[in-house]
N, C-alpha and C positions, 0 to 999 in steps of 0.2 A: 437652563431649564430649572425652574423652582420646584423645590420639594415642599411637601406639606409640613411645615415646621411646627404647626400647632400640635400635631399628633406624636411627634418624636419625644417619648418620655425619657426624662433624665432620672438618674438615681437620686433619691431624696433621703435625707437623714431620718425622716419620719418612718421610712420602711423598717427601721430598727426598733420601733415601738412594739410593745407586747401584743397589740392587736394583729400584728403581722407574723408573730412567731409560728403559729400553726401553718401559715403559708410557707414560711421558710423551711419548716420541717418537711412539708410535702415536696417542695422543690429539691431539697437535699436528697430525699429518698428517690425521687424520679431521676435526678441527675446520676445518682449512683447506679441505679438499675440500667440506665442507658448504656453503660459500659459493658454489660453482660453480653454473651454471644446472642446473635440475632434470633436464632431459632428457639433459644431458651426464653427469650422475651415473648415470642409468639405463644409458646406453651403457657407461660405465666399469665398472659393476657386472656387466653381462652379459659384458663382455670378461674380467673377473677370474674370473667363474664358469666360462667356457669353458676358461680356463687350469687351474683347479682340476679340472675334469672330465677334461682330458687327462692331468694328472699322476696322477690316481687317488689313492685313500687308503682307510683303513679305513672312513671315513664314506661313501664312494661305495659300498663293498661293503654297508654297512648299508642304505643307501637302495635298492640293487638287491634285497636280500633282502626288505625291507618291501614294495616294490611287487609282487614276485612272490607273496608271501604274501597280500597284500590283494586282488590282481586275478589269480588263477590262470587265469582264462579269457580274459584280455585278450591280444591278439596281442603277441608279444615286441617287435615293432617299435614298437608304441604305448607299451609300457612304457619302451623306450629313449628315445623322444621325450620322455616325461614326465620321465625322469631327467635328460636333458640340459637341458631347460627349468628343472628344479628347481635345478640347479647355477647356471644363469644368475640365477635369482631369489635364490639364496643369496649370490651376489656383490653383487647389488643391496641385499640386506638389510644388508650391512656398511655401506654408505653411508647407508642409511636410519637406522642407529643415530645417525650424526652429525646427520642432519636432526631426528630426534626429540629429541635432547638439546640442540641448540644453535640450531635455527632460531628466528627471532623469531616472536612470536605470529601476526602478520598472515600470514606465509608458511605456517604450518601450517593456519590457518583457510581459506586460499585453496585448499589442496590436499585437505582432508579434508571429506567430506560425510557427515553423520550422519543416518540415516533411522530413524524409529520412536521418537524421544525421547518422543513423547506417551504411549507405553505405560508408561514410567517415571513420568512426571508424574502420570498417572492413578492408578497404584498408590500413589504417595506421598501423593497427595491423599486417598486412602482409608485412610491411616494404615498402610501396609504397607512393609516393606523389600523390596528387589529383588535377587535373585540372578541375575547374568548369566553364563551359561556360554559361554566362548569356547574357541577352539582355537589351536594354535601355528602360525598362518600366519606366514610369514617376515617380513612387514612389521609385526611386533608392536611395534617400537620407535616408529615414526612413528604407528601407529594408537593406541597407548597414550596418546600425547600428544593426538592428534586427538579421541579420544572425550571427553576432558575438556572440550573446548570445546563439545561438544554437550550434555553434562551431566556435571559433575564427579563422579568416582567414588572409591570406596575400592578399591585394587588389591591383591590377594593374589598374592604373587610370590616367586620364589626369589632371595635375595641373591647377588651375585657373589662368587666365591671370592677374587678379588683385591681387597683393601680399597680401593685407589685407584680401580679400575674401579667398585666399588660406590658410592664417593663420587659419581662422575659419573652412574652409572646411577640412583641414588636421586633425585638432583635433577632429572635429565632427565625421568624418567617422572612425577615428581610436580609438574612445573611447571604442569600444567593440571588436575591431579586433587586430591582432598581430602587423602588421605594413603595411605601404603603399609603393608602388613602382611606380615611374613615368613611363609613357608609353614608354619611350626610354630605360629603364633599363632592357633590355632583359636578360642580364647576371644575374641580381638580381633575376628575376623570375625563371630562370633555377636553380639557386642555392637553392632557396626556395623549389622547387620541389625535388631537391636532398636531402634536409633536411627533406623530407617527410611531408611538409606542405600542407594544403589545400589552393589553390590559385584561386582567381576569375579573369577571363579574359572575356572581352566583344568583340566578333568578328563581330558584326553586323553593323558596320559603314564603310563608304568609307574612307580608309586610303591611297588612291592614287594608282597610277599605279605600283609603286615599290613593289615587293614581293606580287603581287595580281594575281589571275586568274579570268577569266571572265566566270562565271557559272550562272545557273538560280537562281533567288530569286523571289518567287511569279511569277508575270506575265512578269518580265523582264528577257529575256533569257540570256543576257550577262551582268552580274552585277559584278563589281570589288569586289572581295572577298579576304580578306587577307589570306596569307599562314602562317602568324605568328602563328596561332593556331597549325599548324603542327610542328613548331619548338619546341613548348612546349610539345605537345602530344606525340611526338616520343622519348622523353627523356626516359632513362632506368628506369623501375619500376614506371611508371606513369599511372594512370587510368584517363579517361576522363568521366565526368558526366555533364548533363545539370542542371542548376540552374534556377528555374522559380519563380520570385518574383512578386506577384500581390496584389492589394488592394481588399478586400472583398466587394461585391456589397451591402451587408446589413449594411455597416458602422461599422462593428465590429472590423476592423483592417486589418491585413495583413497575407497572407499565403505564406511562402517561401518553395518551394518544391525542394528537391534534388533527381534527378531521378537515377535509377540504371545505372551502367557503360555502356557506348557505347561499344558494343561487336565488336571485331576485328577492332578496330580503334586505330591508322591509319593503312591503308592497304599497304601504299607505293605508291599507285596511287593518286597523289596529286589532280587531277581533281575530281576523285570520292570522295575523302575525304572531300574537301571543299564543294562539292555539298551536301554531307551528312550533314555537319554542317548547311548549309543553310536550308535544309529540316527540321532539328530538330528545328531551329529557327522559321521557318514558323509554325510548329505545336504549339510551345509555344506561339507565338504572336496571333495565331488564337483563343486561349483560351479567350483572352480579348483584341481584336484589338483596342478598343477605349482607352486603357491605354498605348499603345505603343507610342514611341517618333517619330511620323510621321513628325515632324517639321524640321528635319535635311535633308540635300540634299544627300540622300543615293546613288543616281545614277549620281552624278556629274562627275565621271570619266568614259569616254566612251571608247569602245573597240579600236577605232582609235582616235588619238589626234585631227584630223580635223573634227570629227563628231560633229554636232551641239548639243548644250546643250539641255537637256530635260526640262529645267526649264525656257526657254524663250518663 
């Protein structure tokens, strides 16, 4: 089985040039913090998030707009509570990056509980590939590592723009999983499914107008929703499941749940199928909305190109 060799970044001497020194400093700090007690890191993350919340930023405005668009009938005080908690979780997510990239295996295994692996094992025993639809929960880095200890995966992901950070990200995420595929490697993911692999795909962001349909997502009736999900789901002998990774509220670690197969999916009706995907994402996000990545511009692509931005 061939791996995506193009994406596997090697260490380069150019990483030692001055333009990367600030990145090295950040990596050193993050690596050092990763060895601190887990609950101390959670507390530090919440503190950092509160500072970022008070400072305000464009991302805070984006999150405010997203929450208002998605939950127009929710009391404003509740939206503010979720926003504040969301920033605390964003601060924690920074330190979870260090955990996911550098924690020893035993420490990750102790903190991550994977539920529903039997669904994958049953599908593969029947000669099927497994497409796992996940969402951008903020604890993605540690959960990406944790899921691999429940069952090694093929992960479809967006490479980091900074080559040095990509060097660390690729190795960190891949430590427990089979291999990584860049977001443009559609053929690679199709081949992995044909090889009866379990593959993780995240369909919950705005990937632009190309190959998208405008269907409801929470309170936004026309949300650009990728049809890429259907390219993979309609491959022969493929089952589609939801993968829901969350941080436990009691500080005990993480629960990664693999749900039973989506029945009669896809149906061949693209609008109905991507609508169903959004509905499943909504149910998953509503479990712990304060842990979802509200800071990205989910609704930047409008139904008509001349429609005004929702973020102005």
